[in-house]
C-alpha positions in Angstrom: -21.0 26.8 6.4 -23.6 27.1 3.1 -21.4 24.6 1.2 -21.2 22.1 3.6 -24.6 21.7 3.8 -24.8 21.1 0.4 -21.9 18.7 0.0 -23.2 16.8 3.3 -26.9 17.1 1.4 -25.5 15.6 -2.0 -23.4 12.5 -0.5 -26.2 11.6 1.6 -28.5 11.6 -1.2 -26.9 9.7 -3.2 -25.9 7.0 -0.4 -29.7 7.0 0.7 -30.6 6.5 -2.6 -27.8 3.6 -3.1 -26.4 5.3 -6.5 -23.4 4.8 -4.3 -22.8 2.4 -1.5 -21.3 4.6 1.0 -18.5 7.3 1.2 -15.9 9.0 3.5 -14.9 13.0 2.2 -12.4 15.1 3.4 -10.7 18.4 2.2 -8.0 20.3 3.9 -5.7 23.1 3.7 -2.4 22.8 5.0 -2.9 23.2 8.6 -6.5 22.8 8.8 -9.5 20.3 8.4 -12.2 21.9 6.8 -14.7 19.8 5.7 -15.2 15.8 6.4 -18.5 13.8 6.2 -18.9 10.1 6.4 -22.6 8.6 4.8 -24.4 5.4 4.1 -23.0 2.1 4.6 -19.7 0.4 5.4 -21.3 -2.5 3.3 -24.9 -3.1 1.5 -25.0 -6.5 2.9 -24.4 -5.2 6.7 -26.0 -2.8 8.7 -22.6 -0.3 9.9 -22.7 2.5 8.9 -20.0 4.3 6.9 -17.6 6.1 9.7 -15.4 8.8 9.4 -12.8 6.3 10.3 -13.7 3.3 8.3 -11.4 1.7 6.2 -10.9 1.4 2.2 -8.6 -0.6 0.1 -7.2 3.3 -1.9 -5.1 1.0 -4.9 -3.5 3.2 -6.9 -3.8 5.9 -4.4 -0.4 3.8 -3.1 1.6 5.5 -5.9 1.8 9.1 -4.8 3.5 7.7 -1.5 5.9 4.6 -2.8 7.3 7.8 -5.0 7.7 10.0 -2.3 9.2 7.3 -0.3 11.2 6.6 -3.7 12.4 10.4 -3.7 13.6 10.1 -0.3 16.3 7.6 -1.6 17.0 9.7 -4.5 18.0 13.0 -1.9 20.3 10.6 0.4 22.2 9.5 -3.5 20.6 5.8 -3.0 18.6 5.7 -6.1 19.3 8.0 -9.2 16.3 9.3 -11.7 17.8 8.9 -14.6 20.3 6.0 -14.0 19.2 2.7 -15.7 17.3 1.4 -13.0 18.2 -2.5 -14.4 21.5 -2.0 -12.3 19.5 -2.1 -9.1 16.9 -4.3 -10.6 18.0 -6.8 -12.7 14.9 -7.6 -14.2 14.5 -4.5 -15.8 18.4 -4.6 -17.4 17.1 -5.8 -20.6 13.6 -5.1 -21.2 11.6 -6.5 -24.3 8.8 -4.8 -26.4 5.8 -6.5 -27.4 4.4 -6.1 -30.7 2.0 -7.9 -31.3 1.5 -11.4 -32.2 2.5 -13.8 -34.9 -0.4 -15.9 -37.2 0.0 -18.8 -34.4 -1.0 -16.4 -31.4 3.0 -16.1 -29.9 3.9 -13.0 -28.5 6.4 -11.0 -31.1 9.3 -9.2 -28.9 12.3 -7.3 -29.3 14.8 -5.4 -27.4 14.0 -2.0 -26.5 15.9 0.4 -27.6 16.5 2.7 -24.7 17.1 1.3 -20.8 14.4 2.2 -18.4 14.7 4.4 -15.9 13.6 5.5 -12.5 12.1 8.8 -14.2 9.8 6.9 -16.8 8.4 4.3 -14.0 7.4 7.2 -12.2 5.8 8.7 -15.4 4.0 5.4 -16.9 6.8 6.6 -19.9 8.3 3.3 -19.1 6.4 1.3 -21.4 4.8 -1.3 -18.9 0.9 -1.7 -18.7 -1.9 -3.1 -17.2 -4.1 -5.9 -19.0 -6.9 -3.5 -18.0 -6.4 -1.1 -20.2 -4.1 -3.1 -22.6 -5.5 -6.0 -24.3 -2.6 -6.8 -25.6 -1.0 -7.6 -22.0 -4.2 -9.8 -21.3 -3.5 -11.7 -24.5 0.3 -11.9 -23.0 -0.8 -13.3 -19.8 -3.2 -16.0 -21.3 -0.5 -16.9 -23.2 1.9 -17.2 -20.9 -0.2 -17.9 -17.3 1.3 -15.3 -15.6 -0.7 -14.4 -12.8 -2.8 -10.9 -12.5 -1.0 -7.8 -10.8 -3.2 -8.1 -8.1 -1.9 -11.2 -7.4 1.1 -9.6 -5.6 2.9 -12.7 -6.9 6.2 -11.5 -8.8 5.6 -13.9 -11.8 3.3 -10.8 -12.2 5.4 -8.4 -12.9 7.3 -10.3 -15.5 5.1 -8.6 -18.5 7.1 -7.1 -22.1 6.9 -3.6 -22.1 4.2 -2.3 -24.8 6.7 0.5 -26.3 9.8 2.3 -25.8 10.8 3.7 -23.0 10.3 7.9 -23.0 8.4 7.4 -26.0 4.8 7.7 -24.6 2.4 7.5 -21.9 0.7 4.9 -20.8 -0.7 3.6 -17.6 0.7 0.7 -16.0 2.7 -1.7 -13.3 5.5 0.9 -13.5 5.1 1.8 -9.7 5.5 -1.6 -8.5 8.7 -1.6 -9.8 9.7 1.4 -8.1 8.6 -0.4 -4.7 10.8 -2.9 -5.8 13.8 -0.1 -6.2 13.2 1.4 -3.1 13.8 -1.9 -1.4 17.0 -2.6 -3.1 18.0 0.9 -2.1 17.4 0.6 1.6 17.8 -3.1 2.1 14.1 -2.7 3.8 10.8 -4.9 2.4 8.2 -1.9 1.1 6.0 -2.1 4.0 8.6 -1.4 6.7 10.2 1.1 4.8 6.9 3.2 4.5 6.0 2.7 8.0 9.5 3.8 9.7 10.0 6.9 6.9 6.3 8.2 5.6 3.4 6.7 7.7 4.8 6.9 11.5 6.3 10.3 11.3 3.2 12.2 9.5 1.1 10.2 12.1 -1.1 7.6 9.4 -1.1 4.8 11.7 -4.2 3.4 10.0 -2.1 2.9 6.3 -0.8 -0.2 5.7 -0.9 -3.4 3.0 -1.7 -5.8 5.9 -5.1 -5.4 7.2 -4.7 -4.8 11.2 -7.1 -6.4 13.6 -8.4 -2.7 14.7 -8.6 -2.1 10.7 -10.7 -5.1 10.2 -13.5 -3.9 12.7 -13.9 -0.9 10.2 -12.9 -2.4 7.1 -15.5 -1.1 4.0 -17.1 -3.8 2.0 -16.2 -3.7 -2.1 -20.0 -3.7 -4.3 -20.2 -3.9 -7.9 -22.2 -2.3 -10.1 -24.6 -4.6 -12.2 -25.7 -4.2 -15.5 -29.0 -2.8 -14.7 -27.2 -0.2 -12.5 -27.9 -2.2 -9.3 -24.7 -2.3 -6.4 -24.2 -5.6 -4.6 -21.9 -6.8 -2.3 -18.8 -8.5 -3.9 -15.9 -10.4 -1.8 -12.6 -8.8 -2.2 -9.2 -8.3 -0.4 -5.6 -8.4 -1.5 -3.5 -11.2 -0.7 -2.5 -10.5 2.6 0.5 -12.4 3.0 2.2 -11.4 -0.8 5.2 -12.1 -2.5 6.0 -8.5 -2.9 3.7 -5.2 -1.3 2.5 -3.9 -4.7 3.9 -0.3 -4.6 1.3 0.7 -7.4 -1.4 -0.4 -5.3 -1.4 -2.3 -1.9 -2.3 0.2 0.8 -5.7 0.0 2.8 -5.9 3.8 4.2 -8.5 6.2 5.9 -9.3 9.7 4.5 -7.6 11.1 7.8 -4.8 9.7 6.8 -4.6 10.2 3.5 -5.2 14.1 3.9 -2.5 14.1 6.2 -0.3 12.6 3.4 -1.9 15.5 1.0 -1.0 18.0 3.5 2.4 17.3 3.6 2.4 17.9 -0.1 0.8 21.5 0.6 3.2 22.3 3.3 6.1 21.4 1.0 7.5 17.9 2.4 6.3 18.7 6.1 3.4 17.3 8.7 2.8 16.1 12.2 6.0 18.3 12.9 8.3 16.5 10.5 10.2 17.6 7.1 9.9 14.0 5.8 10.8 15.6 1.8 12.9 18.3 1.0 10.9 21.2 -0.3 13.0 21.3 -3.7 11.9 17.4 -4.1 8.1 18.4 -3.7 8.4 21.1 -6.0 10.0 18.9 -8.7 7.7 16.0 -8.0 4.5 18.6 -8.9 6.4 19.6 -12.5 5.6 18.0 -15.8 8.4 15.0 -16.2 6.8 13.7 -19.7 7.8 16.7 -21.8 5.6 17.1 -25.0 3.9 13.9 -24.6 0.5 13.9 -23.1 -1.2 11.5 -20.6 -4.4 10.1 -22.7 -7.6 8.2 -22.4 -7.4 5.0 -20.9 -10.1 2.9 -23.0 -10.8 0.1 -20.6 -10.1 -3.9 -22.2 -12.0 -5.0 -18.9 -15.6 -3.8 -18.5 -15.6 -5.3 -14.8 -12.6 -3.4 -13.0 -13.1 -0.5 -15.0 -14.9 2.3 -17.1 -13.1 4.2 -20.1 -11.1 6.5 -18.0 -11.0 10.0 -20.0 -10.7 13.1 -17.1 -11.2 16.8 -18.6 -10.8 15.6 -22.2 -10.7 19.0 -23.8 -7.9 19.5 -21.5 -4.0 18.9 -22.1 -2.6 16.4 -19.3 0.5 16.0 -18.0 2.3 14.0 -15.5 4.5 14.5 -12.2 6.7 12.1 -9.7 3.7 10.7 -9.8 0.3 12.5 -10.0 -1.6 13.7 -13.1 -1.2 17.4 -13.3 -4.0 19.3 -14.8 -2.9 22.3 -17.3 -5.7 24.9 -16.9 -8.6 25.4 -14.3 -10.9 22.3 -14.1 -15.0 23.1 -14.1 -14.8 22.4 -10.6 -12.4 25.0 -9.6 -9.1 23.4 -9.2 -6.0 25.8 -10.1 -3.9 25.0 -13.3 -0.9 23.0 -11.9 -2.9 20.9 -9.4 -2.1 17.2 -8.3 -4.5 14.3 -8.6 -5.3 10.8 -8.7 -7.4 8.0 -8.1 -8.0 4.5 -7.0 -9.8 1.9 -8.9 -12.2 0.8 -6.5 -13.5 4.8 -7.2 -11.6 6.4 -4.5 -10.2 9.6 -5.6 -7.9 12.9 -4.4 -6.7 16.2 -5.4 -4.1 18.8 -4.3 -4.0 22.3 -5.2 -0.5 23.8 -4.1 -2.5 27.7 -5.2 -5.3 27.5 -3.1 -3.6 26.0 0.0 -6.0 22.9 -0.6 -6.7 18.9 -1.0 -9.0 16.6 -0.5 -10.7 13.2 -0.4 -13.1 11.6 -1.5 -13.3 7.4 -0.7 -15.7 5.0 -1.8 -15.3 1.1 -2.9 -17.0 -0.1 -5.9 -16.0 -1.7 -9.3 -15.2 -0.8 -11.8 -13.7 2.0 -12.1 -14.8 5.9 -12.9 -18.4 4.7 -12.5 -20.5 8.1 -13.5 -22.5 8.3 -10.1 -19.3 8.3 -8.2 -18.0 11.3 -10.5 -20.5 12.9 -9.9 -20.2 12.3 -6.3 -16.6 13.7 -6.8 -17.3 16.7 -8.7 -19.9 17.4 -6.7 -18.0 17.3 -3.5 -15.0 19.5 -5.2 -17.2 22.1 -6.4 -18.8 22.4 -2.9 -15.5 22.6 -1.4 -14.0 25.0 -3.6 -17.2 27.1 -3.4 -17.3 27.3 0.3 -13.5 28.6 -0.1 -14.6 31.3 -2.1 -17.2 32.7 -0.3 -15.2 32.2 3.2 -12.5 34.3 1.2 -14.6 36.7 0.0 -16.4 37.6 3.4 -12.6 37.6 4.7 -12.4 40.5 1.8 -15.1 42.2 2.5 
């Protein structure tokens, strides 16, 4: 398949040129893997070649999985999308809105006008933000001495919200609270719940919060891009004995495992012979749940962790439970109404139900939304659609 060779060539060239450290990419229909490739090194400081079973920190690609776990509990009536979630999580019962800082630099807080719901949390409209894109929250952390979210300490969740629930979309720590809601409703810790109800049924044996000995042999190193563009290996590992499992970003996984999750969405809740979500639930998760609100540009407040993030700047973008939804066809060929998101260390996925197609591309470097990584992602995605169109053209002929 011509496009397969083109994708290989692009990803190999970018890896060989050290534009990206190493990459694994996979694309699939609901039934079959239609592309897979691994290029470059697992760690630029070592000799190990990247392999298809390499293990990556998938960061915010964790969010859709946590949301899927929560939606299982919604199906069972153990969680509700629209009841105040503070009834289940007392920490969310009386949220405070941060309205800036006074003349002495002290935070100005006021009670929120509405209660926070699970739907608010899943759609990033509850008001919780990441300090990476909200400097006021960064200042608040400094003032109060609260740890960052990546510490996986419970104190990291004790931040105020930046706007009243339901009034704006702003990306943040919301899904970590969804993970807490899963724990409260199920009586299991999040790692055990997801293992029993999603990973085991779907055959995702390489996805976990804690890196196993087998995974450690295949673990991909983290890299940072210097001011001159060169890549260097850096130490990075999430807390392996966390106070709470970060439902918004704590998982390690492989491309093969994550594509299984994407295929489950394509197959309306079914994967590996198991129905883990109802078809109606999967359809619901893929709908716009933010109404007239739009997904907006994320302006970086911490350049070492993220660049500005503005995907498809000319397109209206919506949010489901919990996916980015593009409302028009993308330049790469992704259909309107497709689902997607990404992880901080430049991991990306998309799910296109109307074309029965999903793709995953994993790299490990900071900052997020790296230009070279995005080139690799768009080239990969474009190649996958070109191959699909060519194949369907042949069938039609």
